[in-house]
N, CA, C and O of each residue as an XYZ file, in Angstrom:
884
protein
N     -64.536     28.048    233.381
C     -63.834     26.838    233.819
C     -63.105     26.210    232.635
O     -63.675     26.028    231.559
N     -61.849     25.887    232.852
C     -61.051     25.244    231.813
C     -61.538     23.796    231.605
O     -61.701     23.053    232.573
N     -61.766     23.402    230.351
C     -62.192     22.033    230.056
C     -61.194     21.372    229.117
O     -60.532     22.037    228.320
N     -61.099     20.050    229.226
C     -60.112     19.285    228.476
C     -60.586     18.995    227.061
O     -61.785     18.900    226.798
N     -59.635     18.858    226.164
C     -59.963     18.460    224.794
C     -60.354     16.992    224.729
O     -61.120     16.585    223.856
N     -59.826     16.198    225.654
C     -60.194     14.783    225.765
C     -60.384     14.454    227.237
O     -59.591     14.898    228.068
N     -61.404     13.696    227.580
C     -61.637     13.370    228.997
C     -60.572     12.418    229.528
O     -59.966     11.658    228.772
N     -60.354     12.473    230.835
C     -59.474     11.496    231.482
C     -60.340     10.392    232.057
O     -61.272     10.655    232.816
N     -60.030      9.160    231.694
C     -60.774      7.998    232.183
C     -59.905      7.274    233.214
O     -58.863      6.716    232.872
N     -60.333      7.286    234.453
C     -59.589      6.580    235.503
C     -59.741      5.076    235.308
O     -60.846      4.565    235.125
N     -58.620      4.386    235.350
C     -58.610      2.942    235.113
C     -57.815      2.262    236.217
O     -56.673      2.631    236.490
N     -58.419      1.277    236.842
C     -57.726      0.480    237.837
C     -57.169     -0.782    237.202
O     -57.224     -0.946    235.983
N     -56.632     -1.673    238.025
C     -56.059     -2.891    237.463
C     -56.102     -4.031    238.469
O     -56.119     -3.825    239.682
N     -56.118     -5.230    237.924
C     -56.037     -6.461    238.706
C     -54.822     -7.230    238.205
O     -54.631     -7.380    236.998
N     -54.012     -7.710    239.120
C     -52.785     -8.407    238.757
C     -53.017     -9.915    238.719
O     -53.447    -10.512    239.706
N     -52.725    -10.526    237.562
C     -52.794    -11.975    237.412
C     -51.371    -12.513    237.441
O     -50.601    -12.298    236.506
N     -51.028    -13.208    238.508
C     -49.649    -13.667    238.697
C     -49.407    -15.032    238.059
O     -50.301    -15.875    237.980
N     -48.179    -15.218    237.611
C     -47.744    -16.497    237.066
C     -46.423    -16.887    237.711
O     -45.441    -16.148    237.628
N     -46.401    -18.050    238.356
C     -45.162    -18.557    238.952
C     -44.295    -19.163    237.858
O     -44.772    -19.961    237.051
N     -43.034    -18.787    237.833
C     -42.089    -19.354    236.877
C     -41.354    -20.522    237.539
O     -41.179    -20.546    238.757
N     -40.936    -21.466    236.742
C     -40.163    -22.584    237.279
C     -38.689    -22.189    237.350
O     -37.812    -22.848    236.793
N     -38.458    -21.095    238.053
C     -37.115    -20.540    238.208
C     -36.944    -20.172    239.675
O     -37.740    -19.410    240.223
N     -35.910    -20.709    240.313
C     -35.751    -20.541    241.752
C     -34.280    -20.297    242.089
O     -33.382    -20.732    241.368
N     -34.058    -19.603    243.182
C     -32.701    -19.373    243.687
C     -32.678    -19.722    245.163
O     -33.490    -19.220    245.941
N     -31.740    -20.589    245.549
C     -31.646    -21.009    246.943
C     -30.464    -20.366    247.662
O     -30.272    -20.575    248.860
N     -29.673    -19.586    246.929
C     -28.620    -18.792    247.554
C     -28.355    -17.575    246.681
O     -28.943    -17.433    245.608
N     -27.476    -16.706    247.137
C     -27.255    -15.440    246.434
C     -26.558    -15.618    245.090
O     -26.774    -14.821    244.177
N     -25.730    -16.645    244.951
C     -25.105    -16.890    243.650
C     -26.149    -17.327    242.623
O     -26.120    -16.897    241.470
N     -27.054    -18.172    243.050
C     -28.129    -18.576    242.150
C     -29.043    -17.404    241.825
O     -29.553    -17.308    240.709
N     -29.255    -16.513    242.788
C     -30.076    -15.335    242.517
C     -29.474    -14.524    241.369
O     -30.195    -14.070    240.480
N     -28.154    -14.345    241.390
C     -27.485    -13.607    240.330
C     -27.655    -14.319    238.988
O     -27.975    -13.677    237.988
N     -27.449    -15.616    238.955
C     -27.564    -16.372    237.707
C     -28.982    -16.311    237.147
O     -29.178    -16.067    235.957
N     -29.962    -16.533    238.010
C     -31.356    -16.531    237.549
C     -31.803    -15.121    237.148
O     -32.567    -14.960    236.196
N     -31.336    -14.117    237.860
C     -31.682    -12.730    237.550
C     -31.279    -12.381    236.121
O     -31.982    -11.635    235.439
N     -30.162    -12.914    235.675
C     -29.649    -12.602    234.348
C     -30.397    -13.311    233.222
O     -30.269    -12.933    232.057
N     -31.186    -14.347    233.569
C     -31.807    -15.141    232.517
C     -33.330    -15.099    232.492
O     -33.928    -15.525    231.504
N     -33.975    -14.604    233.536
C     -35.443    -14.615    233.564
C     -36.008    -13.611    232.561
O     -35.311    -12.674    232.174
N     -37.262    -13.791    232.132
C     -37.901    -12.806    231.249
C     -37.924    -11.425    231.886
O     -37.967    -11.296    233.110
N     -37.896    -10.403    231.056
C     -37.868     -9.036    231.572
C     -39.135     -8.710    232.353
O     -39.116     -7.850    233.233
N     -40.249     -9.401    232.034
C     -41.485     -9.185    232.782
C     -41.318     -9.565    234.252
O     -41.974     -8.994    235.124
N     -40.437    -10.531    234.523
C     -40.199    -10.926    235.908
C     -39.424     -9.848    236.662
O     -39.665     -9.623    237.848
N     -38.503     -9.189    235.985
C     -37.786     -8.070    236.601
C     -38.778     -6.974    236.985
O     -38.699     -6.412    238.078
N     -39.699     -6.678    236.092
C     -40.719     -5.670    236.369
C     -41.574     -6.083    237.571
O     -41.837     -5.273    238.460
N     -41.999     -7.335    237.592
C     -42.854     -7.829    238.674
C     -42.192     -7.652    240.036
O     -42.842     -7.225    240.991
N     -40.910     -7.975    240.132
C     -40.228     -7.961    241.424
C     -39.693     -6.590    241.833
O     -39.180     -6.432    242.940
N     -39.808     -5.604    240.952
C     -39.365     -4.244    241.287
C     -40.558     -3.284    241.270
O     -41.072     -2.929    242.331
N     -41.000     -2.862    240.096
C     -42.135     -1.934    240.014
C     -43.410     -2.551    240.589
O     -44.184     -1.866    241.258
N     -43.629     -3.843    240.331
C     -44.835     -4.491    240.826
C     -44.914     -4.590    242.325
O     -45.990     -4.797    242.886
N     -43.775     -4.443    242.982
C     -43.718     -4.470    244.444
C     -44.639     -3.414    245.054
O     -45.214     -3.634    246.120
N     -44.779     -2.280    244.386
C     -45.577     -1.171    244.929
C     -47.070     -1.477    244.881
O     -47.832     -1.001    245.722
N     -47.484     -2.271    243.899
C     -48.894     -2.652    243.827
C     -49.228     -3.669    244.907
O     -50.290     -3.586    245.524
N     -48.346     -4.619    245.144
C     -48.608     -5.669    246.129
C     -48.481     -5.159    247.558
O     -49.106     -5.715    248.461
N     -47.694     -4.123    247.784
C     -47.487     -3.584    249.129
C     -48.121     -2.199    249.276
O     -47.648     -1.367    250.050
N     -49.171     -1.971    248.540
C     -49.740     -0.618    248.486
C     -50.299     -0.078    249.801
O     -50.311      1.141    249.972
N     -50.769     -0.916    250.754
C     -51.343     -0.313    251.959
C     -50.308      0.240    252.934
O     -50.661      1.021    253.818
N     -49.049     -0.143    252.796
C     -48.070      0.272    253.798
C     -46.711      0.482    253.151
O     -46.433     -0.030    252.067
N     -45.885      1.236    253.829
C     -44.551      1.481    253.316
C     -43.627      0.339    253.732
O     -43.972     -0.461    254.601
N     -42.470      0.270    253.115
C     -41.522     -0.791    253.414
C     -40.117     -0.247    253.263
O     -39.880      0.681    252.490
N     -39.199     -0.820    253.993
C     -37.816     -0.353    253.932
C     -37.086     -0.887    252.719
O     -35.997     -0.411    252.396
N     -37.671     -1.880    252.030
C     -36.887     -2.583    251.016
C     -37.175     -2.119    249.587
O     -36.231     -1.921    248.823
N     -38.396     -1.944    249.209
C     -38.669     -1.364    247.894
C     -38.652     -2.320    246.722
O     -39.114     -1.955    245.642
N     -38.137     -3.536    246.886
C     -38.234     -4.552    245.834
C     -38.103     -5.931    246.472
O     -37.623     -6.064    247.598
N     -38.531     -6.946    245.745
C     -38.548     -8.303    246.294
C     -37.146     -8.853    246.531
O     -36.944     -9.650    247.447
N     -36.181     -8.440    245.725
C     -34.815     -8.946    245.872
C     -34.210     -8.478    247.201
O     -33.604     -9.267    247.927
N     -34.379     -7.206    247.506
C     -33.861     -6.668    248.757
C     -34.561     -7.298    249.950
O     -33.925     -7.621    250.953
N     -35.862     -7.470    249.840
C     -36.614     -8.072    250.946
C     -36.156     -9.502    251.208
O     -35.997     -9.898    252.362
N     -35.943    -10.286    250.143
C     -35.483    -11.673    250.307
C     -34.107    -11.715    250.969
O     -33.867    -12.522    251.867
N     -33.218    -10.851    250.525
C     -31.877    -10.817    251.118
C     -31.949    -10.490    252.605
O     -31.188    -11.041    253.401
N     -32.859     -9.599    252.981
C     -32.971     -9.195    254.381
C     -33.677    -10.236    255.230
O     -33.201    -10.588    256.309
N     -34.816    -10.732    254.749
C     -35.685    -11.570    255.567
C     -35.260    -13.028    255.558
O     -35.263    -13.674    256.606
N     -34.895    -13.560    254.400
C     -34.585    -14.983    254.292
C     -33.086    -15.265    254.434
O     -32.693    -16.156    255.186
N     -32.257    -14.517    253.722
C     -30.817    -14.767    253.773
C     -30.189    -14.141    255.017
O     -29.139    -14.584    255.483
N     -30.838    -13.112    255.544
C     -30.325    -12.342    256.681
C     -29.017    -11.635    256.323
O     -28.125    -11.485    257.158
N     -28.927    -11.210    255.077
C     -27.760    -10.469    254.598
C     -28.159     -8.998    254.491
O     -28.609     -8.539    253.441
N     -27.989     -8.276    255.580
C     -28.444     -6.891    255.628
C     -27.632     -5.982    254.699
O     -28.151     -4.993    254.182
N     -26.372     -6.322    254.494
C     -25.535     -5.493    253.619
C     -26.066     -5.541    252.195
O     -26.269     -4.496    251.577
N     -26.293     -6.735    251.667
C     -26.822     -6.845    250.306
C     -28.219     -6.243    250.231
O     -28.552     -5.564    249.260
N     -29.031     -6.488    251.243
C     -30.389     -5.942    251.238
C     -30.372     -4.421    251.126
O     -31.143     -3.846    250.358
N     -29.510     -3.780    251.875
C     -29.444     -2.317    251.834
C     -28.925     -1.816    250.497
O     -29.369     -0.776    250.011
N     -27.987     -2.544    249.894
C     -27.467     -2.133    248.590
C     -28.530     -2.271    247.500
O     -28.630     -1.430    246.606
N     -29.315     -3.331    247.585
C     -30.377     -3.517    246.594
C     -31.529     -2.538    246.822
O     -32.186     -2.111    245.872
N     -31.767     -2.191    248.075
C     -32.892     -1.321    248.401
C     -32.717      0.098    247.878
O     -33.707      0.800    247.672
N     -31.485      0.532    247.660
C     -31.279      1.907    247.200
C     -31.457      2.048    245.693
O     -31.392      3.159    245.167
N     -31.680      0.944    244.995
C     -31.900      1.008    243.550
C     -33.310      1.521    243.294
O     -34.289      0.845    243.612
N     -33.413      2.697    242.729
C     -34.711      3.303    242.427
C     -35.110      2.891    241.009
O     -34.501      3.361    240.048
N     -36.122      2.020    240.852
C     -36.496      1.574    239.510
C     -37.022      2.692    238.626
O     -37.002      2.580    237.400
N     -37.494      3.773    239.242
C     -38.032      4.889    238.468
C     -36.928      5.780    237.900
O     -37.173      6.603    237.018
N     -35.713      5.604    238.414
C     -34.594      6.437    237.951
C     -33.799      5.756    236.845
O     -32.861      6.346    236.308
N     -34.158      4.525    236.497
C     -33.443      3.768    235.471
C     -34.243      3.824    234.177
O     -35.465      3.670    234.188
N     -33.559      4.043    233.075
C     -34.255      4.316    231.817
C     -35.006      3.115    231.274
O     -36.139      3.266    230.818
N     -34.411      1.914    231.306
C     -35.057      0.721    230.761
C     -34.992     -0.414    231.772
O     -34.199     -0.385    232.712
N     -35.835     -1.408    231.563
C     -35.819     -2.577    232.433
C     -34.540     -3.384    232.264
O     -34.066     -3.999    233.220
N     -33.980     -3.389    231.069
C     -32.693     -4.060    230.866
C     -31.605     -3.372    231.685
O     -30.747     -4.036    232.267
N     -31.642     -2.045    231.729
C     -30.679     -1.309    232.556
C     -30.884     -1.622    234.031
O     -29.920     -1.730    234.790
N     -32.141     -1.768    234.434
C     -32.449     -2.094    235.825
C     -31.920     -3.485    236.172
O     -31.334     -3.684    237.236
N     -32.126     -4.438    235.274
C     -31.595     -5.791    235.501
C     -30.082     -5.754    235.687
O     -29.536     -6.394    236.587
N     -29.411     -4.989    234.814
C     -27.955     -4.922    234.869
C     -27.470     -4.269    236.157
O     -26.478     -4.706    236.742
N     -28.164     -3.228    236.599
C     -27.760     -2.559    237.837
C     -27.896     -3.491    239.033
O     -27.008     -3.540    239.885
N     -28.992     -4.225    239.105
C     -29.187     -5.184    240.189
C     -28.125     -6.283    240.142
O     -27.579     -6.671    241.175
N     -27.836     -6.783    238.937
C     -26.844     -7.843    238.777
C     -25.456     -7.369    239.202
O     -24.713     -8.112    239.844
N     -25.111     -6.153    238.849
C     -23.799     -5.616    239.221
C     -23.655     -5.497    240.736
O     -22.583     -5.757    241.283
N     -24.719     -5.110    241.401
C     -24.686     -4.994    242.867
C     -24.473     -6.363    243.499
O     -23.635     -6.518    244.388
N     -25.227     -7.352    243.042
C     -25.097     -8.701    243.614
C     -23.721     -9.283    243.299
O     -23.087     -9.887    244.164
N     -23.262     -9.104    242.071
C     -21.956     -9.622    241.674
C     -20.843     -8.992    242.521
O     -19.956     -9.695    243.004
N     -20.891     -7.694    242.696
C     -19.886     -7.010    243.503
C     -19.908     -7.467    244.949
O     -18.864     -7.602    245.587
N     -21.107     -7.703    245.459
C     -21.237     -8.168    246.837
C     -20.660     -9.570    246.997
O     -19.986     -9.857    247.986
N     -20.922    -10.439    246.031
C     -20.451    -11.818    246.108
C     -18.928    -11.907    246.057
O     -18.340    -12.822    246.633
N     -18.296    -10.971    245.377
C     -16.839    -10.991    245.282
C     -16.179    -10.814    246.647
O     -15.034    -11.221    246.843
N     -16.887    -10.218    247.570
C     -16.333    -10.016    248.904
C     -16.727    -11.090    249.900
O     -16.361    -11.022    251.073
N     -17.483    -12.093    249.428
C     -17.933    -13.160    250.309
C     -17.128    -14.434    250.082
O     -16.517    -14.622    249.029
N     -17.138    -15.299    251.080
C     -16.603    -16.642    250.906
C     -17.753    -17.560    250.535
O     -18.262    -17.513    249.416
N     -18.156    -18.391    251.476
C     -19.298    -19.262    251.258
C     -20.597    -18.463    251.366
O     -20.672    -17.463    252.081
N     -21.607    -18.922    250.645
C     -22.921    -18.290    250.720
C     -23.875    -19.209    251.477
O     -23.675    -20.422    251.526
N     -24.902    -18.622    252.059
C     -25.882    -19.384    252.828
C     -26.836    -20.081    251.869
O     -27.441    -19.442    251.007
N     -26.965    -21.395    252.023
C     -27.878    -22.184    251.204
C     -29.180    -22.377    251.971
O     -29.175    -22.825    253.117
N     -30.299    -22.036    251.327
C     -31.604    -22.087    251.990
C     -32.408    -23.302    251.547
O     -32.192    -23.818    250.451
N     -33.334    -23.765    252.385
C     -34.292    -24.783    251.932
C     -35.198    -24.197    250.853
O     -35.349    -22.980    250.747
N     -35.788    -25.067    250.068
C     -36.577    -24.622    248.912
C     -37.671    -23.637    249.302
O     -37.895    -22.648    248.604
N     -38.344    -23.898    250.397
C     -39.475    -23.053    250.803
C     -39.054    -21.611    251.065
O     -39.866    -20.696    250.929
N     -37.793    -21.399    251.438
C     -37.313    -20.047    251.727
C     -36.510    -19.451    250.579
O     -35.947    -18.363    250.706
N     -36.458    -20.154    249.473
C     -35.729    -19.657    248.315
C     -36.450    -18.503    247.638
O     -37.586    -18.172    247.979
N     -35.771    -17.897    246.674
C     -36.406    -16.828    245.887
C     -37.084    -17.486    244.692
O     -36.432    -18.159    243.894
N     -38.380    -17.293    244.572
C     -39.168    -17.933    243.527
C     -39.654    -16.862    242.555
O     -40.495    -16.032    242.899
N     -39.126    -16.891    241.366
C     -39.415    -15.849    240.382
C     -40.846    -15.973    239.854
O     -41.360    -17.069    239.629
N     -41.456    -14.826    239.669
C     -42.807    -14.738    239.119
C     -42.857    -13.639    238.063
O     -41.932    -12.838    237.927
N     -43.948    -13.623    237.329
C     -44.266    -12.496    236.472
C     -45.778    -12.323    236.524
O     -46.470    -13.152    237.116
N     -46.292    -11.284    235.930
C     -47.730    -11.060    236.007
C     -48.230    -10.330    234.777
O     -47.459     -9.778    233.992
N     -49.537    -10.346    234.636
C     -50.212     -9.578    233.600
C     -51.269     -8.730    234.278
O     -51.989     -9.210    235.154
N     -51.366     -7.476    233.881
C     -52.368     -6.584    234.456
C     -53.620     -6.555    233.579
O     -53.541     -6.378    232.364
N     -54.765     -6.731    234.217
C     -56.046     -6.575    233.546
C     -56.600     -5.214    233.941
O     -56.840     -4.956    235.120
N     -56.802     -4.353    232.970
C     -57.275     -2.997    233.248
C     -58.792     -2.980    233.439
O     -59.532     -3.656    232.725
N     -59.237     -2.182    234.427
C     -60.649     -2.103    234.783
C     -61.070     -0.628    234.832
O     -60.608      0.098    235.712
N     -61.932     -0.161    233.915
C     -62.398      1.231    233.975
C     -63.122      1.502    235.280
O     -63.882      0.666    235.769
N     -62.877      2.686    235.842
C     -63.453      3.036    237.138
C     -64.277      4.312    237.027
O     -63.724      5.398    236.854
N     -65.585      4.184    237.125
C     -66.441      5.353    237.275
C     -66.424      6.332    236.121
O     -65.975      6.001    235.023
N     -66.918      7.557    236.370
C     -67.032      8.574    235.327
C     -65.684      9.162    234.949
O     -64.717      9.065    235.705
N     -65.629      9.776    233.764
C     -64.410     10.432    233.308
C     -64.375     11.877    233.801
O     -65.364     12.386    234.329
N     -63.231     12.527    233.624
C     -63.063     13.918    234.065
C     -62.751     14.806    232.867
O     -61.950     14.438    232.008
N     -63.382     15.970    232.809
C     -63.083     16.915    231.743
C     -62.592     18.258    232.295
O     -62.259     19.162    231.528
N     -62.548     18.382    233.595
C     -62.039     19.607    234.222
C     -61.091     19.224    235.343
O     -61.049     18.068    235.765
N     -60.330     20.200    235.823
C     -59.400     19.938    236.916
C     -60.158     19.566    238.187
O     -59.702     18.706    238.941
N     -61.293     20.190    238.439
C     -62.090     19.850    239.610
C     -62.588     18.411    239.535
O     -62.518     17.681    240.524
N     -63.083     17.999    238.384
C     -63.539     16.619    238.231
C     -62.375     15.641    238.350
O     -62.527     14.554    238.906
N     -61.220     16.027    237.830
C     -60.029     15.190    237.954
C     -59.656     15.026    239.419
O     -59.317     13.928    239.859
N     -59.720     16.118    240.172
C     -59.393     16.072    241.607
C     -60.356     15.153    242.352
O     -59.936     14.355    243.190
N     -61.651     15.267    242.044
C     -62.638     14.434    242.719
C     -62.429     12.955    242.392
O     -62.533     12.098    243.270
N     -62.137     12.668    241.141
C     -61.887     11.284    240.747
C     -60.640     10.734    241.394
O     -60.624      9.593    241.856
N     -59.592     11.540    241.429
C     -58.322     11.141    242.023
C     -58.488     10.794    243.496
O     -57.852      9.863    243.990
N     -59.332     11.533    244.196
C     -59.542     11.302    245.632
C     -60.323     10.025    245.899
O     -60.203      9.446    246.979
N     -61.124      9.574    244.932
C     -62.057      8.478    245.197
C     -61.641      7.137    244.603
O     -62.083      6.098    245.093
N     -60.813      7.124    243.574
C     -60.563      5.869    242.867
C     -59.753      4.879    243.698
O     -59.054      5.256    244.639
N     -59.862      3.624    243.334
C     -59.068      2.578    243.960
C     -57.586      2.872    243.758
O     -57.186      3.425    242.733
N     -56.771      2.495    244.750
C     -55.337      2.788    244.681
C     -54.653      2.131    243.497
O     -53.589      2.584    243.075
N     -55.242      1.067    242.948
C     -54.635      0.428    241.783
C     -54.585      1.369    240.587
O     -53.743      1.207    239.704
N     -55.489      2.359    240.553
C     -55.457      3.350    239.473
C     -54.234      4.258    239.618
O     -53.641      4.662    238.617
N     -53.857      4.577    240.844
C     -52.652      5.373    241.063
C     -51.442      4.607    240.542
O     -50.559      5.177    239.902
N     -51.414      3.314    240.825
C     -50.311      2.475    240.333
C     -50.291      2.431    238.802
O     -49.245      2.632    238.186
N     -51.435      2.173    238.202
C     -51.485      2.021    236.747
C     -51.083      3.306    236.035
O     -50.307      3.275    235.080
N     -51.612      4.435    236.501
C     -51.380      5.705    235.807
C     -50.057      6.368    236.176
O     -49.521      7.160    235.400
N     -49.525      6.048    237.364
C     -48.281      6.687    237.805
C     -47.047      5.817    237.610
O     -45.990      6.320    237.231
N     -47.169      4.508    237.866
C     -46.015      3.611    237.831
C     -45.961      2.825    236.534
O     -44.968      2.871    235.808
N     -47.032      2.105    236.251
C     -47.061      1.232    235.076
C     -46.920      2.028    233.783
O     -46.234      1.596    232.857
N     -47.563      3.181    233.720
C     -47.507      3.990    232.502
C     -46.085      4.420    232.173
O     -45.686      4.440    231.009
N     -45.329      4.761    233.201
C     -43.952      5.221    232.991
C     -43.018      4.088    232.625
O     -42.145      4.249    231.772
N     -43.195      2.930    233.270
C     -42.235      1.840    233.101
C     -42.539      0.931    231.920
O     -41.617      0.431    231.277
N     -43.821      0.707    231.622
C     -44.156     -0.282    230.620
C     -44.767      0.293    229.348
O     -44.843     -0.406    228.338
N     -45.196      1.534    229.372
C     -45.806      2.123    228.183
C     -44.869      3.056    227.439
O     -45.274      3.751    226.507
N     -43.615      3.063    227.859
C     -42.631      3.865    227.152
C     -42.825      5.354    227.262
O     -42.453      6.097    226.355
N     -43.405      5.806    228.366
C     -43.642      7.242    228.553
C     -42.678      7.806    229.581
O     -42.337      7.145    230.562
N     -42.249      9.025    229.344
C     -41.337      9.653    230.282
C     -42.023     10.158    231.529
O     -41.372     10.405    232.545
N     -43.335     10.314    231.461
C     -44.083     10.779    232.629
C     -45.366      9.983    232.743
O     -45.653      9.129    231.904
N     -46.131     10.260    233.774
C     -47.335      9.484    234.052
C     -48.486      9.876    233.131
O     -48.431     10.888    232.433
N     -49.534      9.043    233.147
C     -50.760      9.375    232.413
C     -51.360     10.678    232.913
O     -51.884     11.469    232.128
N     -51.283     10.901    234.226
C     -51.844     12.123    234.793
C     -51.142     13.352    234.209
O     -51.791     14.293    233.751
N     -49.813     13.327    234.232
C     -49.051     14.471    233.732
C     -49.297     14.698    232.249
O     -49.439     15.839    231.811
N     -49.349     13.619    231.472
C     -49.568     13.755    230.026
C     -50.930     14.381    229.735
O     -51.046     15.242    228.862
N     -51.963     13.948    230.467
C     -53.298     14.497    230.224
C     -53.378     15.962    230.638
O     -53.950     16.783    229.921
N     -52.815     16.282    231.774
C     -52.845     17.671    232.229
C     -52.101     18.592    231.260
O     -52.491     19.742    231.056
N     -51.043     18.079    230.677
C     -50.251     18.886    229.750
C     -50.936     19.029    228.381
O     -51.071     20.134    227.856
N     -51.364     17.896    227.816
C     -51.819     17.905    226.425
C     -53.306     18.176    226.258
O     -53.711     18.757    225.252
N     -54.134     17.768    227.223
C     -55.578     17.925    227.083
C     -56.154     19.084    227.881
O     -57.132     19.707    227.469
N     -55.534     19.372    229.040
C     -56.083     20.447    229.880
C     -55.244     21.722    229.806
O     -55.656     22.766    230.313
N     -54.084     21.644    229.185
C     -53.261     22.838    229.015
C     -52.695     23.393    230.303
O     -52.701     24.605    230.519
N     -52.197     22.493    231.180
C     -51.609     22.915    232.457
C     -50.188     22.362    232.561
O     -49.943     21.451    233.351
N     -49.257     22.892    231.786
C     -47.896     22.332    231.773
C     -47.156     22.459    233.096
O     -46.374     21.575    233.447
N     -47.383     23.529    233.832
C     -46.677     23.709    235.104
C     -47.091     22.630    236.101
O     -46.242     22.045    236.775
N     -48.394     22.365    236.196
C     -48.880     21.306    237.081
C     -48.377     19.952    236.598
O     -47.983     19.109    237.404
N     -48.392     19.746    235.302
C     -47.901     18.483    234.736
C     -46.439     18.256    235.103
O     -46.054     17.137    235.442
N     -45.631     19.292    235.041
C     -44.212     19.169    235.391
C     -44.038     18.815    236.866
O     -43.180     18.004    237.216
N     -44.848     19.420    237.724
C     -44.734     19.127    239.160
C     -45.115     17.679    239.449
O     -44.482     17.019    240.273
N     -46.141     17.191    238.777
C     -46.563     15.808    238.972
C     -45.536     14.848    238.389
O     -45.284     13.785    238.957
N     -44.944     15.218    237.261
C     -43.932     14.355    236.640
C     -42.712     14.174    237.534
O     -42.007     13.170    237.432
N     -42.462     15.141    238.406
C     -41.287     15.065    239.284
C     -41.556     14.294    240.581
O     -40.635     14.078    241.369
N     -42.798     13.883    240.811
C     -43.109     13.137    242.033
C     -42.337     11.819    242.057
O     -42.288     11.105    241.056
N     -41.743     11.507    243.190
C     -40.979     10.279    243.357
C     -41.820      9.282    244.150
O     -42.159      9.529    245.307
N     -42.150      8.160    243.526
C     -42.991      7.155    244.179
C     -42.179      6.106    244.920
O     -42.753      5.197    245.519
N     -40.846      6.213    244.892
C     -40.027      5.159    245.470
C     -40.046      5.201    246.994
O     -40.035      6.271    247.603
N     -40.076      4.007    247.598
C     -40.072      3.828    249.056
C     -41.189      4.608    249.749
O     -40.999      5.186    250.819
N     -42.347      4.605    249.112
C     -43.514      5.194    249.746
C     -44.707      4.314    249.405
O     -44.534      3.241    248.827
N     -45.910      4.747    249.752
C     -47.102      3.965    249.445
C     -47.920      4.667    248.386
O     -47.753      5.861    248.140
N     -48.811      3.907    247.759
C     -49.687      4.504    246.748
C     -50.609      5.547    247.372
O     -50.956      6.532    246.720
N     -51.005      5.343    248.613
C     -51.871      6.337    249.261
C     -51.114      7.639    249.533
O     -51.692      8.721    249.436
N     -49.852      7.543    249.867
C     -49.064      8.763    250.058
C     -48.846      9.468    248.731
O     -48.842     10.697    248.668
N     -48.662      8.687    247.666
C     -48.559      9.294    246.338
C     -49.858     10.009    245.999
O     -49.838     11.120    245.469
N     -50.984      9.380    246.302
C     -52.281     10.023    246.069
C     -52.358     11.347    246.830
O     -52.800     12.358    246.284
N     -51.926     11.337    248.094
C     -51.964     12.550    248.889
C     -51.119     13.661    248.295
O     -51.528     14.822    248.300
N     -49.944     13.317    247.784
C     -49.080     14.328    247.163
C     -49.702     14.863    245.878
O     -49.608     16.054    245.583
N     -50.334     13.980    245.122
C     -51.025     14.422    243.911
C     -52.149     15.390    244.241
O     -52.301     16.426    243.592
N     -52.934     15.046    245.253
C     -54.053     15.910    245.636
C     -53.559     17.276    246.114
O     -54.181     18.296    245.817
N     -52.461     17.305    246.842
C     -51.911     18.591    247.289
C     -51.530     19.467    246.107
O     -51.784     20.672    246.114
N     -50.918     18.862    245.087
C     -50.517     19.625    243.905
C     -51.737     20.124    243.131
O     -51.772     21.269    242.680
N     -52.733     19.255    242.984
C     -53.944     19.651    242.254
C     -54.706     20.725    243.019
O     -55.226     21.661    242.411
N     -54.780     20.605    244.348
C     -55.467     21.620    245.153
C     -54.783     22.980    244.999
O     -55.450     24.012    244.920
N     -53.454     22.974    244.958
C     -52.728     24.224    244.753
C     -53.048     24.830    243.400
O     -53.200     26.047    243.285
N     -53.150     23.993    242.369
C     -53.473     24.502    241.039
C     -54.900     25.022    240.979
O     -55.175     26.005    240.290
N     -55.806     24.374    241.692
C     -57.198     24.857    241.727
C     -57.272     26.228    242.378
O     -58.034     27.086    241.932
N     -56.496     26.442    243.419
C     -56.459     27.758    244.053
C     -55.931     28.816    243.094
O     -56.442     29.935    243.037
N     -54.910     28.448    242.349
C     -54.363     29.379    241.363
C     -55.368     29.712    240.272
O     -55.393     30.825    239.746
N     -56.202     28.719    239.938
C     -57.230     28.925    238.903
C     -58.454     29.647    239.461
O     -59.349     30.031    238.707
N     -58.493     29.832    240.784
C     -59.629     30.510    241.392
C     -60.832     29.633    241.575
O     -61.957     30.131    241.625
N     -60.627     28.329    241.677
C     -61.757     27.421    241.868
C     -61.805     26.931    243.309
O     -62.690     26.154    243.668
């Protein structure tokens, strides 16, 4: 049985949210505030969306698109914002700029914008993740598979989404460990190519398990 040079420790997370005193009551204000809020707020409203909506899928994929659809009732802008894949953008600054360009371009084709009451406005937030170790570590592919099947979905988010976007890594914690500690580059490459956008963390878990099960069969386990 192949064993890892370093064990994989599954880690979950708890999100501590902070409301910012930054609000947008129409789409023009959304553009202005989007350009000035801390970068952590951009992360919260895009990548963090997957942690908050983890039990179910959604058509929108980020808080900006959802607000445009649900509160402003601007389906055109909502659809344009929804196609922005945060995992395909290299940096959060690039993501901010892409979102801003979409809103700016949309506003150029509008006359008056809909002004909302405060309660229905867009209220910017940011958050901090507290990491929580979960259960035993894994030193083999079989143990990794068993841990992956059992851990809280927040671990899928932390190791698949947060690791790529906030830790400066080109791939997930799972892919890095499989490549560098377990010596399975082909499996690591397949996992690195998984697209988590517009899906749920449980579906991502299912896709991961399918890939690992295939590798276990190849290894004869």
